[in-house]
C-alpha positions in Angstrom: 42.2 26.9 -31.5 43.7 25.1 -28.4 42.4 28.0 -26.2 38.8 27.5 -27.6 39.0 23.7 -26.9 40.3 24.4 -23.4 37.4 26.8 -22.7 34.8 24.3 -24.0 36.4 21.5 -21.9 36.4 23.7 -18.8 32.7 24.7 -19.4 31.8 21.0 -19.8 33.6 20.1 -16.6 31.8 22.9 -14.7 28.5 21.7 -16.1 29.2 18.2 -15.0 30.2 19.3 -11.5 27.1 21.4 -11.2 24.8 18.6 -12.2 26.6 16.1 -9.9 26.1 18.6 -7.0 22.4 18.6 -7.7 22.0 14.8 -8.1 24.5 13.4 -5.5 22.6 14.5 -2.3 19.5 12.6 -3.5 21.6 9.5 -4.0 23.5 9.8 -0.7 20.3 10.2 1.4 18.4 7.5 -0.3 17.3 4.7 2.1 19.3 1.5 1.7 17.2 -1.6 1.7 17.8 -3.6 4.8 18.1 -7.3 4.6 15.4 -9.1 6.5 15.4 -12.7 7.7 12.3 -14.8 6.8 9.9 -14.9 9.7 10.2 -17.8 12.0 7.1 -20.1 12.2 5.2 -19.2 15.3 2.2 -21.5 15.1 2.3 -24.5 17.4 0.2 -27.6 17.0 -2.9 -27.4 19.1 -3.1 -31.1 20.0 -0.2 -33.4 20.0 -0.8 -36.5 17.9 -2.1 -39.4 19.9 -0.1 -42.6 20.0 -3.3 -44.7 19.8 -4.2 -45.2 16.1 -7.6 -46.6 17.0 -8.7 -43.6 18.9 -11.5 -41.6 17.3 -10.4 -38.3 15.7 -11.1 -35.3 17.8 -13.3 -33.2 15.5 -15.4 -30.5 16.9 -19.2 -30.9 16.5 -20.5 -29.3 13.3 -22.3 -26.0 13.7 -26.1 -26.3 13.6 -27.8 -25.4 10.3 -28.8 -21.7 10.2 -32.5 -21.1 10.1 -33.8 -19.5 6.9 -34.7 -15.9 7.5 -36.3 -13.7 4.8 -34.1 -11.1 3.2 -34.8 -7.6 4.5 -36.3 -5.2 2.0 -33.6 -3.1 0.2 -33.2 0.3 1.8 -33.6 3.4 -0.3 -30.3 4.8 -1.6 -29.1 8.0 0.0 -29.7 11.3 -1.9 -28.3 14.8 -1.6 -30.3 17.8 -2.6 -29.4 21.4 -3.1 -31.2 24.7 -2.7 -30.6 25.7 -6.3 -30.7 23.9 -9.6 -27.4 25.5 -10.8 -24.6 27.6 -9.3 -22.3 30.2 -10.8 -18.6 29.3 -10.9 -17.0 29.9 -7.5 -20.4 30.4 -5.8 -20.9 28.8 -2.4 -23.0 25.6 -2.6 -25.5 24.8 0.1 -26.7 21.2 0.4 
């Protein structure tokens, strides 16, 4: 009885070692996430604030109103045609 238990334990240990040999390389070579710092703000104000509170705001002129143009006629949708109505399985198709 103890010999049978020892053989089963030995077989279980061998199976565990075999499985770990198959799984461990994937875990070892997995990429580690690298910590990243949050990006530093890069946008600088375009105009420094003026010290004169009565100065008019510097707002660019609004864009002129677009002129109304008629919508172009819709184009016909593209089509593909073949030289035959049906092909046999595996046959070369010519478009």
